C-alpha positions in Angstrom: 65.9 -127.1 -80.9 67.1 -130.5 -81.9 64.6 -133.0 -83.2 64.5 -136.6 -81.8 66.6 -137.9 -84.7 69.4 -135.5 -83.8 69.6 -136.7 -80.3 69.6 -140.4 -81.0 73.2 -141.1 -82.1 76.7 -139.9 -81.7 78.5 -140.1 -85.1 82.2 -140.6 -85.8 83.0 -139.3 -89.4 86.2 -140.2 -91.2 87.0 -136.7 -92.2 90.3 -136.3 -94.2 89.6 -132.8 -95.3 88.9 -133.8 -98.9 85.7 -132.7 -100.7 83.8 -136.0 -100.2 84.3 -136.2 -96.4 83.5 -132.5 -96.2 80.2 -133.1 -98.0 79.4 -135.9 -95.5 80.2 -133.6 -92.6 77.6 -131.1 -93.9 75.0 -133.8 -94.5 75.4 -135.2 -91.0 75.5 -131.8 -89.3 72.0 -131.2 -90.7 70.8 -134.6 -89.5 72.3 -134.9 -86.0 73.7 -131.5 -85.0 77.3 -130.4 -84.4 77.3 -131.6 -80.8 76.6 -135.2 -81.9 79.5 -135.4 -84.5 83.2 -136.1 -84.1 85.6 -135.5 -87.0 88.3 -138.1 -87.2 91.4 -137.7 -89.2 94.5 -140.0 -89.8 98.1 -139.1 -90.1 99.6 -142.0 -91.9 102.6 -140.5 -93.6 100.7 -139.1 -96.6 102.3 -136.3 -98.6 99.2 -134.2 -98.3 98.5 -134.5 -94.6 99.5 -131.0 -93.6 97.1 -129.2 -96.1 94.2 -131.7 -96.0 94.3 -131.6 -92.1 94.5 -127.8 -92.1 91.3 -127.8 -94.3 89.5 -130.2 -92.0 90.6 -128.3 -88.9 89.3 -125.0 -90.4 85.9 -126.6 -91.2 85.5 -127.9 -87.7 86.6 -124.8 -85.9 84.1 -122.7 -87.7 81.3 -125.0 -86.6 82.8 -125.9 -83.1 83.0 -129.6 -84.0 85.4 -131.9 -82.1 88.4 -132.9 -84.2 90.6 -135.9 -83.5 93.7 -137.0 -85.5 95.2 -140.4 -84.9 98.7 -141.4 -85.9 98.7 -144.6 -88.0 102.2 -145.4 -89.2 101.3 -147.1 -92.5 104.2 -145.3 -94.2 106.6 -147.7 -92.4 105.1 -150.3 -94.7 105.3 -148.3 -98.0 104.3 -149.8 -101.3 102.4 -146.7 -102.6 103.2 -143.3 -104.0 101.1 -141.5 -101.4 103.3 -142.7 -98.5 106.6 -143.6 -100.3 108.0 -140.2 -101.4 110.5 -142.0 -103.7 107.6 -143.0 -106.0 106.1 -140.2 -108.1 102.3 -139.8 -108.0 100.9 -140.8 -111.4 99.1 -138.3 -113.6 97.5 -141.1 -115.7 94.0 -142.0 -114.6 94.4 -145.5 -116.0 97.1 -146.0 -113.4 95.0 -144.7 -110.5 95.4 -147.9 -108.5 99.1 -147.1 -108.1 97.8 -144.6 -105.4 96.1 -147.4 -103.5 97.6 -147.7 -99.9 97.6 -151.3 -98.9 94.8 -152.1 -96.4 94.4 -148.4 -95.6 90.6 -148.5 -95.1 90.7 -151.7 -93.1 93.3 -150.2 -90.8 91.5 -146.8 -90.6 88.2 -148.4 -89.7 89.7 -150.6 -87.0 91.2 -147.5 -85.4 87.9 -145.8 -85.8 86.0 -148.7 -84.3 88.3 -148.6 -81.2 87.7 -144.9 -80.8 83.9 -145.2 -81.4 83.7 -148.0 -78.7 85.5 -146.0 -76.1 83.6 -142.8 -76.9 80.1 -144.1 -77.2 79.7 -143.6 -81.0 77.4 -146.2 -82.7 78.0 -145.0 -86.2 81.1 -144.6 -88.3 80.8 -142.8 -91.6 83.1 -143.2 -94.5 83.3 -141.0 -97.6 83.8 -143.7 -100.3 82.1 -142.5 -103.5 81.1 -144.0 -106.8 84.5 -143.2 -108.4 86.2 -144.9 -105.4 83.9 -147.9 -105.7 85.1 -148.4 -109.3 88.8 -148.0 -108.7 89.5 -149.4 -105.2 88.4 -152.7 -103.8 88.3 -151.4 -100.2 85.7 -148.9 -101.2 83.0 -151.4 -102.0 79.9 -152.5 -100.2 81.0 -156.0 -99.5 84.2 -154.7 -97.9 82.4 -152.4 -95.5 79.9 -155.1 -94.5 82.7 -157.6 -93.8 84.6 -155.0 -91.7 81.4 -154.2 -89.8 81.1 -157.9 -88.9 84.7 -158.1 -87.8 84.3 -155.0 -85.6 81.3 -156.6 -83.9 83.2 -159.9 -83.4 86.0 -158.0 -81.7 84.0 -155.8 -79.3 84.9 -156.1 -75.6 81.2 -156.4 -74.7 78.3 -156.7 -77.2 75.3 -154.5 -76.5 72.7 -155.5 -79.2 74.4 -158.8 -80.1 75.3 -162.0 -78.4 78.5 -163.0 -76.7 78.8 -165.7 -79.4 78.5 -163.8 -82.7 77.4 -167.0 -84.5 74.1 -166.7 -82.6 73.5 -163.4 -84.5 74.2 -164.7 -88.0 71.8 -165.9 -90.7 72.3 -169.2 -92.6 74.7 -167.5 -95.0 77.0 -166.3 -92.1 75.9 -162.6 -92.2 75.1 -160.6 -89.2 71.5 -159.4 -88.8 71.5 -155.6 -89.0 69.7 -155.2 -85.6 72.6 -157.1 -83.9 75.4 -154.6 -84.9 76.6 -152.2 -82.2 78.7 -150.0 -84.5 77.3 -149.4 -88.0 79.4 -148.3 -90.9 77.7 -145.8 -93.2 78.8 -145.0 -96.7 76.2 -142.5 -98.0 78.1 -141.4 -101.1 79.1 -144.8 -102.4 76.6 -144.7 -105.3 76.9 -140.9 -105.9 79.3 -139.4 -108.4 81.5 -136.5 -107.4 79.9 -134.1 -109.7 76.4 -135.0 -108.3 77.7 -134.5 -104.7 79.2 -131.1 -105.7 76.0 -130.0 -107.3 73.9 -130.9 -104.3 76.4 -129.3 -101.8 76.8 -126.1 -103.8 73.1 -125.6 -104.2 72.5 -125.9 -100.5 75.6 -124.2 -99.0 77.3 -122.3 -101.8 80.7 -123.0 -103.5 82.6 -121.2 -100.6 82.4 -124.3 -98.4 84.9 -125.9 -100.7 87.6 -123.5 -99.5 87.7 -125.7 -96.3 88.6 -128.8 -98.3 91.8 -130.0 -99.9 92.3 -132.8 -102.4 95.8 -132.8 -104.1 97.8 -136.0 -103.5 101.0 -134.2 -104.0 100.3 -131.9 -101.0 101.4 -128.7 -102.9 100.0 -125.2 -102.6 98.6 -124.3 -105.0 97.3 -127.8 -105.8 99.1 -129.7 -108.7 96.0 -130.1 -110.9 97.5 -133.3 -112.4 97.2 -136.1 -109.9 94.2 -138.4 -110.0 92.5 -136.6 -107.0 93.0 -133.2 -108.6 91.7 -134.4 -112.0 88.5 -135.9 -110.4 87.8 -132.8 -108.4 88.4 -130.5 -111.3 86.3 -132.6 -113.7 83.3 -132.4 -111.1 83.6 -128.7 -111.1 83.9 -128.5 -114.9 80.8 -130.6 -115.3 78.8 -128.3 -113.1 80.2 -125.1 -114.7 81.5 -123.9 -111.4 84.9 -122.5 -110.6 86.8 -124.3 -107.8 87.8 -121.8 -105.2 91.2 -123.5 -104.7 94.2 -122.5 -106.8 96.1 -124.8 -109.1 99.5 -124.9 -110.7 97.9 -125.6 -114.0 
């Protein structure tokens, strides 16, 4: 029997198939129930789409969760090793920003907001974590708050807010939280990957990580050398747990 909290909201979760978004899926299933969750993925020309989407799809099929994948042609713009295959993915963590896809999260969240508006979702959840907060400017609190305001300003018809968005702002030009129709939640933004891993494994077991995929190079087995693999393996190492995925090294 679902409690009152579970029946309140329909949640749209940005679910790439990586370990962070998988952890969020598990957290929100517990809070809202599978029938109130939509898993949203993006195909944007990334090297690793096939395997990360396969992982996300497996996760959703096991739990009968609706999975939606939108095509977002950021690869036509280029400028990053994840979408320009002529540029090698770095193995140097000091050069991690070379994997930054220009305006990716802004673009994703606008697509997510459009889908949420049409499908009666009042919450979008993003898997930015503490490591992302440090390395990428579009994974920080201020970014998500500004995008949230932009989404509200662009709605076809405000529900909680006013037709003129300026009527819902404080003296500093920030929207009052009770005037926002689609909230953006980032529950992992101050949590380290190793802490998330420890929490999830304790509750669900390490086997759930078989339905996640991280490697930026999109290889099987995973390369073990790209920044995403390094961060994942470090989290498992700190916790003294063996990753169920296989690696080249």
